[in-house]
C-alpha atoms as an extended CHARMM CRD file, in Angstrom:
* protein
*
       200  EXT
         1         1  MET       CA            -45.2070000000      -68.0540000000       -9.6210000000  PROA      1               0.0000000000
         2         2  PHE       CA            -48.9530000000      -68.0290000000       -9.1060000000  PROA      2               0.0000000000
         3         3  GLU       CA            -50.0030000000      -67.6200000000       -5.3510000000  PROA      3               0.0000000000
         4         4  LEU       CA            -53.4800000000      -68.3300000000       -3.4720000000  PROA      4               0.0000000000
         5         5  PRO       CA            -55.1880000000      -65.0300000000       -2.8090000000  PROA      5               0.0000000000
         6         6  ALA       CA            -56.0150000000      -64.3890000000        0.8380000000  PROA      6               0.0000000000
         7         7  LEU       CA            -59.6920000000      -64.0900000000        1.5970000000  PROA      7               0.0000000000
         8         8  THR       CA            -60.9560000000      -60.8080000000        2.8980000000  PROA      8               0.0000000000
         9         9  TYR       CA            -63.1500000000      -62.5100000000        5.3580000000  PROA      9               0.0000000000
        10        10  GLU       CA            -63.1680000000      -65.3470000000        7.7870000000  PROA      10              0.0000000000
        11        11  PHE       CA            -64.0790000000      -68.8520000000        6.7310000000  PROA      11              0.0000000000
        12        12  GLY       CA            -67.2340000000      -68.7210000000        8.8260000000  PROA      12              0.0000000000
        13        13  ALA       CA            -68.1350000000      -65.2950000000        7.8610000000  PROA      13              0.0000000000
        14        14  LEU       CA            -70.6590000000      -66.2950000000        5.1570000000  PROA      14              0.0000000000
        15        15  GLU       CA            -72.6190000000      -68.5580000000        7.4920000000  PROA      15              0.0000000000
        16        16  PRO       CA            -75.4920000000      -69.8310000000        7.4060000000  PROA      16              0.0000000000
        17        17  HSD       CA            -75.3810000000      -69.6040000000        3.6230000000  PROA      17              0.0000000000
        18        18  ILE       CA            -72.0210000000      -71.0690000000        3.2000000000  PROA      18              0.0000000000
        19        19  ASP       CA            -70.4500000000      -72.9570000000        5.9800000000  PROA      19              0.0000000000
        20        20  ALA       CA            -67.0390000000      -72.5220000000        7.3700000000  PROA      20              0.0000000000
        21        21  LYS       CA            -65.7780000000      -76.0280000000        6.6130000000  PROA      21              0.0000000000
        22        22  THR       CA            -66.7160000000      -75.7310000000        3.0240000000  PROA      22              0.0000000000
        23        23  MET       CA            -64.8920000000      -72.4140000000        2.8100000000  PROA      23              0.0000000000
        24        24  GLU       CA            -61.8400000000      -73.8570000000        4.5840000000  PROA      24              0.0000000000
        25        25  ILE       CA            -61.5950000000      -76.7730000000        2.3320000000  PROA      25              0.0000000000
        26        26  HSD       CA            -62.5920000000      -74.9930000000       -0.7950000000  PROA      26              0.0000000000
        27        27  HSD       CA            -60.1890000000      -72.1370000000       -0.4040000000  PROA      27              0.0000000000
        28        28  GLY       CA            -57.2110000000      -73.9720000000        1.5370000000  PROA      28              0.0000000000
        29        29  LYS       CA            -57.1830000000      -77.3180000000       -0.2490000000  PROA      29              0.0000000000
        30        30  HSD       CA            -58.9990000000      -77.2150000000       -3.7560000000  PROA      30              0.0000000000
        31        31  HSD       CA            -57.8700000000      -73.4720000000       -4.8790000000  PROA      31              0.0000000000
        32        32  GLN       CA            -54.4270000000      -74.1040000000       -3.3790000000  PROA      32              0.0000000000
        33        33  ALA       CA            -54.3050000000      -77.3270000000       -5.4980000000  PROA      33              0.0000000000
        34        34  TYR       CA            -55.0050000000      -75.4600000000       -8.7730000000  PROA      34              0.0000000000
        35        35  VAL       CA            -52.4860000000      -72.8640000000       -7.9200000000  PROA      35              0.0000000000
        36        36  ASN       CA            -49.6600000000      -75.5830000000       -7.1760000000  PROA      36              0.0000000000
        37        37  ASN       CA            -50.6430000000      -77.5850000000      -10.4270000000  PROA      37              0.0000000000
        38        38  LEU       CA            -50.7320000000      -74.4570000000      -12.4950000000  PROA      38              0.0000000000
        39        39  ASN       CA            -47.2710000000      -73.4240000000      -11.4100000000  PROA      39              0.0000000000
        40        40  ASN       CA            -45.8900000000      -77.0560000000      -12.1300000000  PROA      40              0.0000000000
        41        41  ALA       CA            -47.7610000000      -77.0030000000      -15.5360000000  PROA      41              0.0000000000
        42        42  VAL       CA            -46.2210000000      -73.6600000000      -16.7690000000  PROA      42              0.0000000000
        43        43  LYS       CA            -42.5860000000      -74.6570000000      -15.9460000000  PROA      43              0.0000000000
        44        44  GLY       CA            -40.1680000000      -74.8550000000      -18.8140000000  PROA      44              0.0000000000
        45        45  ASN       CA            -42.7080000000      -74.1820000000      -21.6230000000  PROA      45              0.0000000000
        46        46  ALA       CA            -44.1320000000      -71.2070000000      -23.5890000000  PROA      46              0.0000000000
        47        47  ALA       CA            -46.8110000000      -70.5140000000      -20.7110000000  PROA      47              0.0000000000
        48        48  GLU       CA            -44.2040000000      -69.6880000000      -18.1080000000  PROA      48              0.0000000000
        49        49  GLY       CA            -43.9760000000      -65.8950000000      -17.2390000000  PROA      49              0.0000000000
        50        50  LYS       CA            -47.3010000000      -65.2870000000      -18.7880000000  PROA      50              0.0000000000
        51        51  SER       CA            -50.0500000000      -63.5480000000      -16.7930000000  PROA      51              0.0000000000
        52        52  LEU       CA            -53.2060000000      -65.4450000000      -15.9210000000  PROA      52              0.0000000000
        53        53  GLU       CA            -55.0370000000      -63.2780000000      -18.1910000000  PROA      53              0.0000000000
        54        54  GLU       CA            -52.6770000000      -63.9080000000      -21.2290000000  PROA      54              0.0000000000
        55        55  LEU       CA            -53.0280000000      -67.5430000000      -20.4990000000  PROA      55              0.0000000000
        56        56  MET       CA            -56.7110000000      -67.4570000000      -20.6000000000  PROA      56              0.0000000000
        57        57  ALA       CA            -56.8980000000      -65.5540000000      -24.0450000000  PROA      57              0.0000000000
        58        58  SER       CA            -54.5350000000      -68.2550000000      -25.5280000000  PROA      58              0.0000000000
        59        59  ILE       CA            -55.8150000000      -71.3750000000      -23.8260000000  PROA      59              0.0000000000
        60        60  SER       CA            -56.2740000000      -73.2770000000      -27.0230000000  PROA      60              0.0000000000
        61        61  LYS       CA            -52.4720000000      -73.1220000000      -27.3420000000  PROA      61              0.0000000000
        62        62  HSD       CA            -51.7150000000      -74.6630000000      -23.9840000000  PROA      62              0.0000000000
        63        63  SER       CA            -51.9310000000      -78.0330000000      -22.3530000000  PROA      63              0.0000000000
        64        64  MET       CA            -55.2570000000      -79.4930000000      -20.5030000000  PROA      64              0.0000000000
        65        65  ALA       CA            -53.4490000000      -78.9930000000      -17.2070000000  PROA      65              0.0000000000
        66        66  ILE       CA            -52.9710000000      -75.2660000000      -17.7460000000  PROA      66              0.0000000000
        67        67  ARG       CA            -56.6080000000      -74.7730000000      -19.0770000000  PROA      67              0.0000000000
        68        68  ASN       CA            -58.0650000000      -76.8230000000      -16.1680000000  PROA      68              0.0000000000
        69        69  ASN       CA            -55.6780000000      -75.2800000000      -13.3050000000  PROA      69              0.0000000000
        70        70  GLY       CA            -55.3480000000      -71.9400000000      -14.7490000000  PROA      70              0.0000000000
        71        71  GLY       CA            -59.1060000000      -71.6360000000      -15.0090000000  PROA      71              0.0000000000
        72        72  GLY       CA            -59.6060000000      -73.0230000000      -11.6200000000  PROA      72              0.0000000000
        73        73  HSD       CA            -57.1960000000      -70.3410000000      -10.2220000000  PROA      73              0.0000000000
        74        74  TRP       CA            -58.6660000000      -67.5330000000      -12.2950000000  PROA      74              0.0000000000
        75        75  ASN       CA            -62.3130000000      -68.5050000000      -11.4230000000  PROA      75              0.0000000000
        76        76  HSD       CA            -61.8380000000      -69.1400000000       -7.7680000000  PROA      76              0.0000000000
        77        77  SER       CA            -59.9600000000      -65.9160000000       -7.3090000000  PROA      77              0.0000000000
        78        78  LEU       CA            -63.0260000000      -63.9190000000       -8.8320000000  PROA      78              0.0000000000
        79        79  PHE       CA            -65.6090000000      -65.9590000000       -6.9650000000  PROA      79              0.0000000000
        80        80  TRP       CA            -64.1330000000      -65.1550000000       -3.4330000000  PROA      80              0.0000000000
        81        81  SER       CA            -63.8800000000      -61.5160000000       -4.3820000000  PROA      81              0.0000000000
        82        82  LEU       CA            -67.6320000000      -61.5290000000       -5.0290000000  PROA      82              0.0000000000
        83        83  MET       CA            -68.9990000000      -62.5120000000       -1.9110000000  PROA      83              0.0000000000
        84        84  SER       CA            -69.2400000000      -60.6840000000        1.4050000000  PROA      84              0.0000000000
        85        85  PRO       CA            -70.6270000000      -61.1060000000        4.9530000000  PROA      85              0.0000000000
        86        86  THR       CA            -72.5250000000      -57.8600000000        4.2300000000  PROA      86              0.0000000000
        87        87  GLY       CA            -73.8450000000      -59.0440000000        0.6700000000  PROA      87              0.0000000000
        88        88  GLY       CA            -77.0590000000      -59.7700000000       -0.5690000000  PROA      88              0.0000000000
        89        89  GLY       CA            -79.9770000000      -57.3430000000       -1.5210000000  PROA      89              0.0000000000
        90        90  ALA       CA            -80.0320000000      -56.0180000000       -5.0280000000  PROA      90              0.0000000000
        91        91  PRO       CA            -77.8030000000      -54.0930000000       -7.4440000000  PROA      91              0.0000000000
        92        92  GLU       CA            -78.2710000000      -50.2870000000       -7.8000000000  PROA      92              0.0000000000
        93        93  GLY       CA            -77.6260000000      -47.7110000000      -10.3140000000  PROA      93              0.0000000000
        94        94  LYS       CA            -76.5690000000      -48.0160000000      -13.8800000000  PROA      94              0.0000000000
        95        95  LEU       CA            -76.1810000000      -51.9830000000      -13.2900000000  PROA      95              0.0000000000
        96        96  ALA       CA            -79.5640000000      -52.2160000000      -12.0000000000  PROA      96              0.0000000000
        97        97  ALA       CA            -81.1040000000      -50.1490000000      -15.0360000000  PROA      97              0.0000000000
        98        98  ASP       CA            -79.1270000000      -52.3090000000      -17.2810000000  PROA      98              0.0000000000
        99        99  ILE       CA            -80.4100000000      -55.5990000000      -15.6880000000  PROA      99              0.0000000000
       100       100  THR       CA            -84.0150000000      -54.3590000000      -15.7200000000  PROA      100             0.0000000000
       101       101  ALA       CA            -83.5640000000      -53.2770000000      -19.5790000000  PROA      101             0.0000000000
       102       102  THR       CA            -81.8460000000      -56.5040000000      -20.5660000000  PROA      102             0.0000000000
       103       103  PHE       CA            -83.8030000000      -59.1740000000      -18.5160000000  PROA      103             0.0000000000
       104       104  GLY       CA            -86.8010000000      -57.3640000000      -17.6880000000  PROA      104             0.0000000000
       105       105  SER       CA            -86.4460000000      -57.4480000000      -13.9970000000  PROA      105             0.0000000000
       106       106  PHE       CA            -83.6230000000      -58.3550000000      -11.2390000000  PROA      106             0.0000000000
       107       107  GLU       CA            -85.9110000000      -61.3300000000      -10.3710000000  PROA      107             0.0000000000
       108       108  THR       CA            -85.8830000000      -62.4990000000      -13.9770000000  PROA      108             0.0000000000
       109       109  LEU       CA            -82.1380000000      -62.2760000000      -14.0780000000  PROA      109             0.0000000000
       110       110  LYS       CA            -81.9880000000      -64.3190000000      -10.9000000000  PROA      110             0.0000000000
       111       111  GLU       CA            -84.2160000000      -66.8190000000      -12.5460000000  PROA      111             0.0000000000
       112       112  GLN       CA            -82.2280000000      -67.1560000000      -15.5900000000  PROA      112             0.0000000000
       113       113  PHE       CA            -78.7990000000      -67.2230000000      -13.7220000000  PROA      113             0.0000000000
       114       114  ASN       CA            -80.2400000000      -69.8390000000      -11.3200000000  PROA      114             0.0000000000
       115       115  THR       CA            -81.3790000000      -71.9880000000      -14.3310000000  PROA      115             0.0000000000
       116       116  ALA       CA            -77.7590000000      -71.7670000000      -15.8720000000  PROA      116             0.0000000000
       117       117  ALA       CA            -76.3150000000      -72.8130000000      -12.5060000000  PROA      117             0.0000000000
       118       118  ALA       CA            -78.7680000000      -75.7000000000      -11.8160000000  PROA      118             0.0000000000
       119       119  THR       CA            -78.8690000000      -77.0870000000      -15.3010000000  PROA      119             0.0000000000
       120       120  ARG       CA            -75.2880000000      -76.9790000000      -15.8220000000  PROA      120             0.0000000000
       121       121  PHE       CA            -74.5240000000      -80.9340000000      -16.1700000000  PROA      121             0.0000000000
       122       122  GLY       CA            -71.7450000000      -82.1520000000      -13.8490000000  PROA      122             0.0000000000
       123       123  SER       CA            -69.2670000000      -79.6540000000      -12.7910000000  PROA      123             0.0000000000
       124       124  GLY       CA            -68.9770000000      -75.9870000000      -13.8530000000  PROA      124             0.0000000000
       125       125  TRP       CA            -69.7910000000      -72.3610000000      -13.5270000000  PROA      125             0.0000000000
       126       126  ALA       CA            -72.6380000000      -69.8900000000      -14.1020000000  PROA      126             0.0000000000
       127       127  TRP       CA            -71.7530000000      -66.4670000000      -15.2250000000  PROA      127             0.0000000000
       128       128  LEU       CA            -73.2210000000      -62.9240000000      -15.7080000000  PROA      128             0.0000000000
       129       129  LEU       CA            -70.8590000000      -61.2200000000      -18.2370000000  PROA      129             0.0000000000
       130       130  VAL       CA            -70.5210000000      -58.2010000000      -20.4620000000  PROA      130             0.0000000000
       131       131  HSD       CA            -70.2910000000      -59.1850000000      -24.1390000000  PROA      131             0.0000000000
       132       132  ASP       CA            -70.0930000000      -56.2210000000      -26.6810000000  PROA      132             0.0000000000
       133       133  GLY       CA            -71.4440000000      -53.7730000000      -23.8340000000  PROA      133             0.0000000000
       134       134  LYS       CA            -74.5000000000      -56.1890000000      -23.2810000000  PROA      134             0.0000000000
       135       135  LEU       CA            -75.2570000000      -58.3170000000      -20.3350000000  PROA      135             0.0000000000
       136       136  VAL       CA            -75.3670000000      -61.9000000000      -20.8990000000  PROA      136             0.0000000000
       137       137  VAL       CA            -75.9220000000      -65.0830000000      -18.6980000000  PROA      137             0.0000000000
       138       138  THR       CA            -74.1060000000      -68.2390000000      -19.5070000000  PROA      138             0.0000000000
       139       139  SER       CA            -72.4760000000      -71.2100000000      -17.9840000000  PROA      139             0.0000000000
       140       140  THR       CA            -69.2580000000      -73.2730000000      -18.6460000000  PROA      140             0.0000000000
       141       141  PRO       CA            -68.1990000000      -76.7710000000      -17.9910000000  PROA      141             0.0000000000
       142       142  ASN       CA            -65.3720000000      -77.7450000000      -15.5660000000  PROA      142             0.0000000000
       143       143  GLN       CA            -63.0290000000      -74.7040000000      -14.9440000000  PROA      143             0.0000000000
       144       144  ASP       CA            -63.2740000000      -72.9820000000      -18.3900000000  PROA      144             0.0000000000
       145       145  ASN       CA            -64.4850000000      -69.2760000000      -18.2020000000  PROA      145             0.0000000000
       146       146  PRO       CA            -65.6810000000      -66.6550000000      -20.6910000000  PROA      146             0.0000000000
       147       147  LEU       CA            -62.3390000000      -65.2800000000      -20.9480000000  PROA      147             0.0000000000
       148       148  MET       CA            -60.8510000000      -68.3740000000      -22.7720000000  PROA      148             0.0000000000
       149       149  ASP       CA            -60.5460000000      -68.2460000000      -26.3870000000  PROA      149             0.0000000000
       150       150  ILE       CA            -62.3340000000      -71.7490000000      -26.6980000000  PROA      150             0.0000000000
       151       151  ALA       CA            -65.4080000000      -70.3990000000      -24.7650000000  PROA      151             0.0000000000
       152       152  GLU       CA            -68.8260000000      -70.5130000000      -26.5060000000  PROA      152             0.0000000000
       153       153  VAL       CA            -69.7890000000      -67.2730000000      -25.0840000000  PROA      153             0.0000000000
       154       154  LYS       CA            -67.0540000000      -64.8050000000      -24.5660000000  PROA      154             0.0000000000
       155       155  GLY       CA            -66.9820000000      -61.7620000000      -22.5850000000  PROA      155             0.0000000000
       156       156  MET       CA            -65.8850000000      -60.1220000000      -19.2230000000  PROA      156             0.0000000000
       157       157  PRO       CA            -67.2970000000      -61.7320000000      -16.1170000000  PROA      157             0.0000000000
       158       158  ILE       CA            -68.9350000000      -59.5920000000      -13.5600000000  PROA      158             0.0000000000
       159       159  LEU       CA            -70.5860000000      -62.4260000000      -11.3980000000  PROA      159             0.0000000000
       160       160  ALA       CA            -69.6130000000      -65.9770000000      -11.0440000000  PROA      160             0.0000000000
       161       161  LEU       CA            -71.0540000000      -69.0060000000       -9.1960000000  PROA      161             0.0000000000
       162       162  ASP       CA            -69.0870000000      -72.1840000000       -8.6290000000  PROA      162             0.0000000000
       163       163  VAL       CA            -71.4330000000      -75.3030000000       -9.0920000000  PROA      163             0.0000000000
       164       164  TRP       CA            -68.7700000000      -78.0240000000       -8.4150000000  PROA      164             0.0000000000
       165       165  GLU       CA            -69.8870000000      -80.3500000000       -5.9200000000  PROA      165             0.0000000000
       166       166  HSD       CA            -67.0070000000      -79.4430000000       -3.6460000000  PROA      166             0.0000000000
       167       167  ALA       CA            -68.5290000000      -75.8900000000       -3.5160000000  PROA      167             0.0000000000
       168       168  TYR       CA            -71.5970000000      -76.9830000000       -1.6310000000  PROA      168             0.0000000000
       169       169  TYR       CA            -71.8630000000      -80.7850000000       -0.8970000000  PROA      169             0.0000000000
       170       170  LEU       CA            -70.8740000000      -80.7370000000        2.9060000000  PROA      170             0.0000000000
       171       171  HSD       CA            -73.8070000000      -78.4160000000        3.5490000000  PROA      171             0.0000000000
       172       172  TYR       CA            -76.3920000000      -78.9110000000        0.9870000000  PROA      172             0.0000000000
       173       173  GLN       CA            -75.4230000000      -82.6060000000       -0.3840000000  PROA      173             0.0000000000
       174       174  ASN       CA            -77.3500000000      -83.0830000000       -3.6770000000  PROA      174             0.0000000000
       175       175  ARG       CA            -79.6670000000      -79.8410000000       -3.2400000000  PROA      175             0.0000000000
       176       176  ARG       CA            -77.6920000000      -77.6080000000       -5.6790000000  PROA      176             0.0000000000
       177       177  PRO       CA            -80.8570000000      -75.3130000000       -6.1840000000  PROA      177             0.0000000000
       178       178  ASP       CA            -80.7870000000      -74.5910000000       -2.2890000000  PROA      178             0.0000000000
       179       179  TYR       CA            -77.1310000000      -73.7020000000       -2.3890000000  PROA      179             0.0000000000
       180       180  ILE       CA            -77.8390000000      -71.3400000000       -5.4650000000  PROA      180             0.0000000000
       181       181  ASN       CA            -80.6090000000      -69.6060000000       -3.7950000000  PROA      181             0.0000000000
       182       182  ALA       CA            -78.7480000000      -69.2070000000       -0.6360000000  PROA      182             0.0000000000
       183       183  TRP       CA            -75.4730000000      -67.7380000000       -2.3900000000  PROA      183             0.0000000000
       184       184  TRP       CA            -77.6920000000      -64.6650000000       -3.5000000000  PROA      184             0.0000000000
       185       185  ASN       CA            -77.6080000000      -63.5670000000        0.2430000000  PROA      185             0.0000000000
       186       186  VAL       CA            -73.7740000000      -63.0890000000        0.0950000000  PROA      186             0.0000000000
       187       187  VAL       CA            -73.2590000000      -61.5970000000       -3.4040000000  PROA      187             0.0000000000
       188       188  ASP       CA            -71.1690000000      -58.2610000000       -3.0310000000  PROA      188             0.0000000000
       189       189  TRP       CA            -73.1340000000      -55.9910000000       -5.4480000000  PROA      189             0.0000000000
       190       190  LYS       CA            -70.4420000000      -53.1900000000       -5.0260000000  PROA      190             0.0000000000
       191       191  LYS       CA            -67.7450000000      -55.4260000000       -6.4010000000  PROA      191             0.0000000000
       192       192  VAL       CA            -69.9060000000      -56.5550000000       -9.1250000000  PROA      192             0.0000000000
       193       193  ASP       CA            -70.8040000000      -52.9800000000      -10.0490000000  PROA      193             0.0000000000
       194       194  ALA       CA            -67.1380000000      -52.1100000000      -10.1170000000  PROA      194             0.0000000000
       195       195  LEU       CA            -66.4940000000      -55.1020000000      -12.5940000000  PROA      195             0.0000000000
       196       196  TYR       CA            -69.4360000000      -53.8430000000      -14.5460000000  PROA      196             0.0000000000
       197       197  GLN       CA            -68.1320000000      -50.2840000000      -14.7700000000  PROA      197             0.0000000000
       198       198  ALA       CA            -64.6160000000      -51.5480000000      -15.7710000000  PROA      198             0.0000000000
       199       199  ALA       CA            -66.2560000000      -53.6470000000      -18.4540000000  PROA      199             0.0000000000
       200       200  HSD       CA            -67.6140000000      -50.7930000000      -20.3260000000  PROA      200             0.0000000000
C-alpha cells in the first residue's frame, strides 16, 4: 500500500511564500486523494506490488488512473521534500558550477525555469533534471513526470514545481508568475544538490 509521506515542516512554515491553508489542503486532501486512488487502481492487476519507480518506468503499460495518480503521488512526494522554511538563496559547489556552465548563470536558469512553469498550458509541472549527465529544463502536463516512459524529455528530476491551480490559487489567484517567483524563496538547495549528486 502506498502512503502519504509526512511533511518535515508545519503547514505554515513556508509563509508568506506559500500559505498554510494551501499547504494543508494540497498535502492533506489533494495528495492523499492521489495515494488513495493509486492504491485502488493497482489492486488485482499487474501493477500490484510494484514500486512507484517501477510503475513510472513502465507507465505506458498501465491504466490512465495509475498514470495520473501514480504521477501525482511521486511528483508531490518530491515537491514537499524540495522546500524548506530555511530555503532560498542560490545553489553552491559543483551544482552551481554546472548551472553556470549549462545556462550561463543562475539567473538565466531561473528565467528558463520560470518560463517553463508559466507557459505550461493548463495543469502541470516544471522540472530541472539530469539527462545523460546534463542539466535540462522541461515541463510536463497533468501529473506526468520525466521518469515516465512516455515523457518527451526523460531524466532524473532534481527540482520540481507544481503549477496546478490548486497549488497556488487560494493565495495568488490567477497570478501564476507571482507564485513561481515566491517559490524560489523556499527551495531547499541542499536537497536539490543531494539529488544532483545521486543522478551522476
